C-alpha positions in Angstrom: 143.3 185.1 84.4 145.1 185.9 87.6 148.6 185.1 89.0 148.9 183.1 92.2 151.8 181.8 94.2 151.6 178.3 95.5 153.9 177.5 98.4 154.0 173.7 98.5 155.6 171.6 101.1 157.8 169.1 99.3 159.4 165.9 100.4 161.6 163.8 98.0 162.6 160.7 99.9 165.0 159.6 97.2 167.1 162.7 97.8 167.9 161.7 101.4 167.0 165.2 102.5 164.2 166.5 104.8 161.0 168.4 103.8 161.3 171.8 102.3 159.1 174.6 100.9 159.0 175.5 97.2 157.1 178.3 95.5 155.4 178.0 92.1 153.8 180.8 90.1 150.5 179.8 88.3 148.1 181.6 86.0 144.5 180.6 86.5 140.9 181.9 86.5 139.9 182.5 90.2 137.0 180.1 89.8 139.4 177.2 89.1 140.7 174.9 91.9 143.8 174.7 93.9 144.3 171.2 92.2 144.3 173.0 88.8 147.1 175.1 90.2 149.1 172.2 91.4 148.7 170.3 88.1 149.8 173.5 86.2 152.9 173.7 88.4 153.6 170.1 87.7 153.1 170.5 84.0 155.1 173.7 83.5 157.7 173.8 86.2 158.5 170.4 87.9 157.2 167.1 86.6 158.4 165.4 89.8 155.8 167.2 92.0 153.7 164.4 93.3 150.0 164.7 94.0 147.2 162.1 94.1 144.0 163.0 92.1 141.4 161.4 90.0 137.9 162.6 89.4 138.4 166.4 89.9 134.7 166.6 90.9 134.9 166.2 94.8 133.6 162.6 94.5 136.6 160.2 94.6 138.2 161.9 97.6 141.8 161.2 96.4 143.1 164.8 96.3 143.0 165.5 100.1 145.6 168.1 101.2 145.9 171.0 103.6 145.3 174.4 102.1 146.3 177.3 104.3 146.3 174.9 107.2 142.8 173.5 106.6 142.3 169.9 105.6 140.2 169.8 102.4 140.0 168.5 98.9 142.2 170.4 96.5 139.7 170.0 93.6 136.9 171.6 95.7 138.8 174.6 96.9 138.7 177.5 94.5 142.1 179.1 94.1 140.6 182.6 94.3 139.0 181.8 97.7 142.3 180.2 98.9 144.2 183.3 97.9 141.8 185.5 99.9 142.2 183.3 102.9 146.0 183.5 102.5 145.8 187.3 102.4 143.7 187.3 105.6 146.2 185.0 107.3 149.1 187.1 106.2 147.5 190.2 107.5 146.7 188.6 110.9 150.3 187.3 111.3 152.3 190.2 109.8 152.5 192.0 113.1 153.1 188.9 115.2 156.2 186.9 116.0 158.6 186.4 113.1 158.4 183.0 111.5 161.1 180.8 109.9 163.0 182.3 107.0 162.0 181.4 103.5 164.0 178.4 102.1 165.0 177.0 105.5 164.7 173.3 105.7 162.0 171.8 107.9 163.7 169.6 110.5 161.1 166.8 110.2 157.6 165.8 111.3 158.1 166.8 114.9 158.7 170.3 113.8 155.9 170.3 111.3 153.3 173.0 111.8 150.3 171.6 113.8 148.0 174.6 113.3 148.8 174.8 109.6 149.2 178.5 109.0 151.4 180.8 111.0 154.4 178.8 111.8 154.2 176.8 108.5 154.4 180.0 106.5 158.0 181.1 106.0 158.2 184.8 105.2 154.7 185.8 106.4 156.1 188.6 108.6 157.3 190.4 105.5 153.8 190.4 103.9 152.3 193.4 105.7 150.7 195.8 103.2 151.5 193.4 100.3 148.4 191.2 100.2 148.7 190.6 96.4 151.8 188.4 97.0 150.5 186.3 99.8 151.2 182.7 98.9 148.7 179.9 99.1 150.1 177.2 101.5 149.6 173.6 100.3 150.7 170.7 102.5 150.1 167.0 102.7 147.4 165.8 105.1 148.2 165.4 108.7 148.3 162.4 111.0 149.4 160.2 108.1 153.0 159.4 107.0 154.1 161.3 103.9 155.2 159.2 101.0 156.2 161.9 98.7 155.3 165.6 98.4 151.5 165.8 98.8 150.9 162.0 98.8 150.4 160.4 102.2 150.2 156.7 103.2 146.4 156.3 103.9 146.8 152.5 104.2 148.8 152.6 107.5 146.4 154.9 109.2 143.0 155.6 107.6 142.2 152.2 105.9 143.6 150.2 108.8 141.2 152.0 111.2 138.3 151.6 108.8 138.8 147.8 108.8 139.0 148.0 112.6 135.3 148.7 112.9 134.1 145.8 110.7 132.7 147.9 107.8 130.1 145.5 106.5 126.7 144.2 107.5 126.5 141.3 110.0 122.9 140.0 109.6 121.6 136.9 111.4 120.0 133.9 109.7 120.1 132.7 106.2 120.6 135.3 103.6 117.6 136.0 101.3 117.5 134.7 97.7 118.0 138.3 96.5 118.8 141.5 98.4 117.8 142.5 101.9 114.8 144.9 101.6 114.1 147.6 104.1 111.7 150.5 104.3 113.4 153.7 103.0 112.3 155.6 106.1 114.4 153.3 108.3 117.6 154.3 106.4 117.2 158.0 106.8 119.2 158.0 110.1 122.3 156.8 108.3 122.2 158.7 105.1 124.6 161.4 106.5 127.3 158.8 107.4 126.7 157.1 104.0 127.8 160.3 102.3 131.4 159.7 103.3 133.8 159.4 100.3 136.8 158.3 102.5 139.0 161.3 101.6 140.6 161.3 105.0 140.2 165.0 105.6 138.7 164.5 109.0 141.5 162.1 110.0 144.0 164.8 108.9 142.4 167.5 111.1 141.7 165.3 114.1 143.3 166.7 117.2 142.5 163.6 119.3 144.4 161.4 116.8 147.3 163.9 116.9 147.5 163.4 120.6 146.7 159.7 120.5 147.6 158.0 117.2 145.8 154.8 118.4 142.4 156.6 118.5 140.1 154.9 116.0 139.4 158.2 114.5 136.5 160.2 113.1 136.2 158.5 109.6 136.2 154.9 111.0 133.7 155.8 113.8 131.4 157.5 111.3 131.6 154.4 109.2 130.8 152.3 112.3 127.6 154.3 112.8 126.6 153.6 109.3 126.2 149.9 110.3 125.1 150.5 113.9 122.1 152.5 112.6 121.3 150.1 109.8 118.2 148.0 110.6 119.6 145.0 108.7 122.6 144.6 111.0 122.1 142.2 113.9 125.3 142.9 115.8 124.5 146.4 117.1 125.1 145.7 120.8 128.3 143.8 120.0 129.6 146.7 117.9 128.8 149.3 120.5 130.3 147.2 123.3 133.5 146.8 121.2 133.8 150.5 120.5 133.0 151.6 124.1 135.4 149.1 125.7 138.3 150.2 123.5 140.2 152.8 125.4 140.9 154.5 122.0 137.2 154.2 120.9 134.2 156.4 121.1 135.1 158.1 124.3 138.5 159.2 123.1 137.0 162.1 121.0 137.5 165.5 122.6 134.7 167.4 120.7 137.0 169.8 119.0 134.8 170.0 115.9 137.8 170.0 113.5 136.5 166.9 111.6 133.2 168.7 111.0 135.0 171.8 109.6 137.2 169.6 107.4 134.5 167.2 105.9 133.7 168.2 102.3 130.5 166.2 102.3 128.8 167.2 105.5 129.1 163.8 107.1 129.9 165.6 110.5 131.9 162.6 111.9 131.7 164.0 115.5 127.9 163.9 115.3 128.1 160.2 114.4 130.5 159.6 117.4 128.0 161.3 119.7 125.2 159.1 118.3 127.4 156.0 119.0 127.8 157.2 122.6 124.1 157.8 123.1 123.3 154.3 121.8 126.0 152.8 124.0 124.5 154.6 127.0 121.0 153.5 126.1 122.3 149.9 126.1 123.9 150.5 129.6 127.4 149.7 128.3 130.2 150.8 130.6 133.6 151.8 129.4 137.2 151.9 130.9 137.4 155.6 130.1 134.4 156.3 132.4 133.0 158.3 129.6 129.4 157.1 130.2 129.6 158.0 133.9 131.1 161.3 132.9 128.2 162.1 130.6 125.6 161.1 133.2 127.3 163.1 135.9 127.5 166.2 133.8 123.9 166.0 132.6 122.6 165.5 136.2 124.8 168.3 137.5 123.6 170.9 135.0 120.0 169.9 135.6 120.5 170.4 139.4 122.7 173.4 139.4 122.9 174.9 136.0 126.7 175.2 136.1 129.5 172.8 136.3 130.8 171.7 139.7 134.2 170.5 138.4 135.4 169.0 141.7 132.2 166.9 142.0 132.3 166.0 138.3 135.6 164.3 138.8 134.3 162.2 141.7 131.0 161.3 140.0 132.8 160.4 136.7 135.0 157.8 138.5 133.0 156.9 141.6 129.3 157.7 140.9 126.8 157.8 143.8 127.2 157.1 147.5 128.0 153.5 146.9 130.7 154.3 144.4 132.4 156.6 146.9 132.1 154.3 149.9 133.4 151.3 147.9 135.4 152.6 145.0 136.7 150.2 142.5 140.4 149.8 141.6 139.7 151.6 138.3 138.0 154.4 140.1 140.9 154.9 142.5 143.4 154.8 139.7 141.3 157.3 137.7 141.0 159.7 140.7 144.8 159.5 141.3 145.6 160.1 137.7 143.3 163.2 137.7 145.3 164.9 140.5 147.8 166.6 138.1 144.8 168.1 136.3 143.4 169.4 139.6 146.8 170.8 140.6 147.1 172.6 137.2 143.7 174.1 137.7 144.7 175.4 141.1 148.0 176.7 139.8 146.5 178.6 136.9 143.8 180.1 139.1 140.9 178.2 137.6 140.1 176.6 140.9 141.4 178.8 143.6 138.0 179.7 145.2 136.7 177.5 147.9 133.4 176.5 146.1 135.5 175.2 143.2 137.7 173.1 145.4 135.1 171.4 147.6 132.8 169.0 145.8 129.1 169.6 146.3 129.0 173.3 147.5 129.1 174.8 144.0 126.2 177.4 143.9 123.2 177.1 141.7 122.2 179.6 139.1 120.7 182.8 140.7 117.0 183.7 140.8 114.7 181.6 138.7 117.3 180.7 136.1 117.6 177.2 137.3 113.8 176.7 136.8 114.4 177.6 133.1 117.1 175.0 132.8 114.8 172.4 134.3 112.1 173.4 131.8 114.6 172.8 128.9 115.3 169.3 130.4 111.6 168.6 130.6 111.0 169.6 127.1 113.9 167.5 125.8 112.7 164.4 127.7 109.1 164.9 126.4 110.1 165.4 122.7 113.3 163.3 122.5 114.7 165.6 119.8 118.3 165.3 118.5 120.0 168.7 118.3 123.0 169.6 116.2 124.8 172.1 118.4 127.4 172.9 115.9 127.0 176.5 114.5 129.4 178.4 112.2 129.2 182.1 111.8 126.3 184.4 112.1 123.9 185.9 109.6 123.3 189.6 109.7 119.5 189.3 109.5 117.3 191.9 111.0 115.1 190.4 113.7 111.4 190.3 112.8 109.1 192.3 115.1 107.3 190.4 117.8 103.8 189.5 116.9 101.2 191.4 119.0 99.7 189.4 121.8 95.9 189.2 122.4 96.3 191.6 125.4 98.2 194.1 123.3 95.5 194.0 120.6 92.8 194.5 123.2 94.6 197.5 124.7 95.0 199.1 121.2 91.3 198.5 120.4 90.2 200.1 123.7 92.5 203.1 123.1 91.0 203.5 119.6 87.5 203.4 121.0 88.3 206.1 123.5 89.7 208.3 120.8 86.5 207.9 118.7 84.3 208.8 121.7 86.3 211.9 122.4 
């Protein structure tokens, strides 16, 4: 058994006061979960501590919380691992700026910590050299209203957005007498999205939803792909058109990868959003966000130059091609005008001070034969049409295997051996 300190963000609406932090001491085996610690604190110290939980086996998805700033399932997070993460966080922030003093009331959701760790951890600056007392931070999930303590209102955000994407099959024709039968191979593409347990961890961690609460969100869009990719569904184009035309739809994702980090079941919601975009592009569906044009412009630009010509990318995203520039639409003009503050910020910060970065089209190509290698990658991708998962976490310290000898090397070694024998 080991002793741990849980620093839990409390909110008791019946008291009329704002959120506050409270610490609880628990005794648990390191292999047990953070949820076990919360339930022990509830049982021994304060029965009013509110938490939602059910299966305790990472299946029901009801115990979603933020542990040390990371959205996760409390029942899946071992308390020993959470304590080690809290120690690392304390060590990293001990020499940094001082945080709020312990016990000070949090002024409300606007002041609530967005990154989850440094600012949300009162007293971290006093933890240098005292790793054994680093508390494990436990908060309610983000991007959803808090009902009480660790319980959030998933109905107003998560489930409302799930219903937005019509989460059921829409087949044509008369239904069969029994079930719809499909080949198992045709369902492989959607097995990843089918693994979702609706815990809301991806919604909690979504930075796009934090900036735009109307964003449909990673969970709902992953659920949308579950039906877009299902061969039994007959409304694929209509679904894609709906999600692409919505200004808060598939092109509102900013590729921050937070949802992939948070998902406890490997659903990788951002990957499903990218799949929806690709399918929408294959159907030639335009969107008010000019997301499809932006993707095409970026792909063509890298193929041609190997690097990003940002000035030209803006033009090609809103007014693609010569025709688009000679006769720009009202939406293109509006988009270009609205992008001016971004351009001015780039100039002000020094990102676009050089002439090649300011004038569209004169951005240099990659030097030497590097651009030929880029084109070879494009050719290979077009020939094989492979889908790559570009998300990589960490590195393995594996010794590289020695290169296998080529035929020329073997011939040289054989000739040298023959000369030695003759001599």
